[in-house]
N, C-alpha and C positions, 0 to 999 in steps of 0.2 A: 399441427392439425394431422388427423389420421390420413394415411396415404389413400389416394383414389376417391376421396369425397370432398365436396366443397364445404366452406364454412357455413353457407346458408343452409345446406342440407343437414349438416350436423346440428346447427342451432334450432332448426325447425323440429327435428326429431327430439332434441333435448327438451325444449320447452313443452312440446306436446306430451312427452313422457312425464315430465315433472308435474304439469298441471293435472293430467289424468291421475297421477299418483296421489295427489291431494284429494281428488274426487273418490278414489278407491279407499283412501284412509278414512274419509268421512263416513263412507258406507260401512266399512269394517268397524269403526267406532260406534256407529248406530247399533250394530248387532251386538257388540261387546260392552255396551254402556253399563249394564248392571254389574258385570264382573269388574269393570274399571272403577266403578264407585266403591265396591267392596275392597278392592286392592288399593284404592286411593291413587290411581294412575291417571295421568292427563288424558283427556278424551276430547277430540276436536268437535264431535257432534254435540256433546254437552256444552262445550265452550261457545258454540255458535247458537245454542238454544234453538229457537224456532227457525233460525236461518239455515240449519243444517241441510235440509233437503234442497231448498232453492240454491244454496251455494254449491252443493255437489252437482246439481244439474247444470248450473252456469259453468262450472269448471270443466265438466265433461264436454259441454258444447264448445267452449273455447279451445280445448285440446283437439277436438274433432275438426275445427276450422283450420288449425295449424297443420295437422297431419291426421286425416280421418282414419286411414288404415291402421296406423300405430295406436291411436287413442282408443278406437272402438274395439280392436282386437285385444288390447290390454285389459279393457274393462270387461269384455266377455270372458277372458281368461281368468281374471280375478274372481268373477262370479263362479265359474266352473271349478276352480281350485278351492275356493271357499266352501264349496259343497262337500268336500272330502270328509269333513267332520259330521256331515248330516246325510250320508249316503242312504241310510235306512229310515230316515225320518220323512214323514209325509209333509210336503210343503203346501202352502196356501193354494197352489195350482191344482192340488189333488194328486200330484205325482210325487214319487219318492225323490229325494235329493239325487240319487244315482241317475235317474232318467232325466231330470232337469239338467244335470251336468253334461250328460251325453248329448242331449238336444242342443245345448249351447255350444259345445265343442264342434259338433257337426255343422251347425249353422255358421260358426266362425270359419271353419275350414272351407266350406262352400263359398262364402263371401270373400275371404281374405287369403286363402291358400297358405303359403309358407309364412306369411306375416302372422297368421294365427298360431302356427307351430312355434315360432320364435317367442311369441307372447306367452303361450302356455308354458314353455320351458323356463322363461325368466320368472314368471309368476310362481311356478313350482319351486324354483331355486330360492326365491325370496321367502316364500312360505316356510320351506325347510330350514333355511338359515335362521329365520326368526324363531322357529320352534327350537332349534338347536341352542340359540342364545337364551331362550326363556326356560330352558330345561330345569334350572335350579329354582326359579321363581314361579313356575306355572303349575303348582300342585293343585290348583282349583279346576284346571281344565283337563277334561278327558280327551280333548281333541288334539292335544299337542303330539305331533308326529314323532318327536324324539322319544316320547314314552312308548308309543306303539311300535316303532321300528327299532329303537335303540339309538343312543346318542351318536355313536360313531357312524352308524348306517345313515342316519339323518344328514350328517355333515357330508358324507361321501355322495349321497344322492343330490344334495344341493350343489356340490362341485360338478357332478356329471351333468345336471340340468343347465348349469351356467355355461359349461363348455359346449353343450348342444346349442344354446342360444348364440354363442360366439360363432359357431359353425354356420348357422342360418342367417344371423344378422348381428355382426359384431358391433355395429353402431348402436343398436338397441341394447345390447348387453352392457356396453360402456355407459350409455346415457342412463339406463335404468339403475345401475349401481350408484352413479353420481347423484341421481334424483333421490334414491332411497336414503342416502346419507344426509342430504339437505332436509328432507322431510323429517327424519329422525332428530336432526339438530333443532328444527323449529318446534317439534313436539316437546323436546327437552326444555327449550326456552319457555314454552307454554306451561310446563309443569313447575318450573322455577318461579313463575309469577303467582302461583296459587298460594 
């Protein structure tokens, strides 16, 4: 076990991060469902059919019961980081993605302080890492940050954001990486069953 933390604390954080990770993945797959159909990639939202929204809300609620600060700050951060590809697009709220992202970040910092910062950093690291890995296969998406920033720059920023997460909350950094790999593995299993 990691020095200075109890098993209960670690497990609570881990399960909260893992469960909210699935909620975030369902939300992301909802947004990307058209692209995933074209690319013939597994999509949790499509696999769940009409259950996608209820399951995402259920998972977010369960994660919040286990560790509300981690779960909600991660969900808000995923929303804010997800807006990066839509900064100049007008959202259903009538605001541009840029303003929605800033509002969500400020709200998260007011409510969760450093918890929100570590969540922002780990979500940015995961997004950058994902874009780095998808560089060769993501020619359909103009939102891939590896295309916008450069492949090496994308990887370096992912490492920097991960190290910032470690600085603010090393338990969240470790549990998020473990949870990410579990979610990726389950998605691959889902893809193999099609």
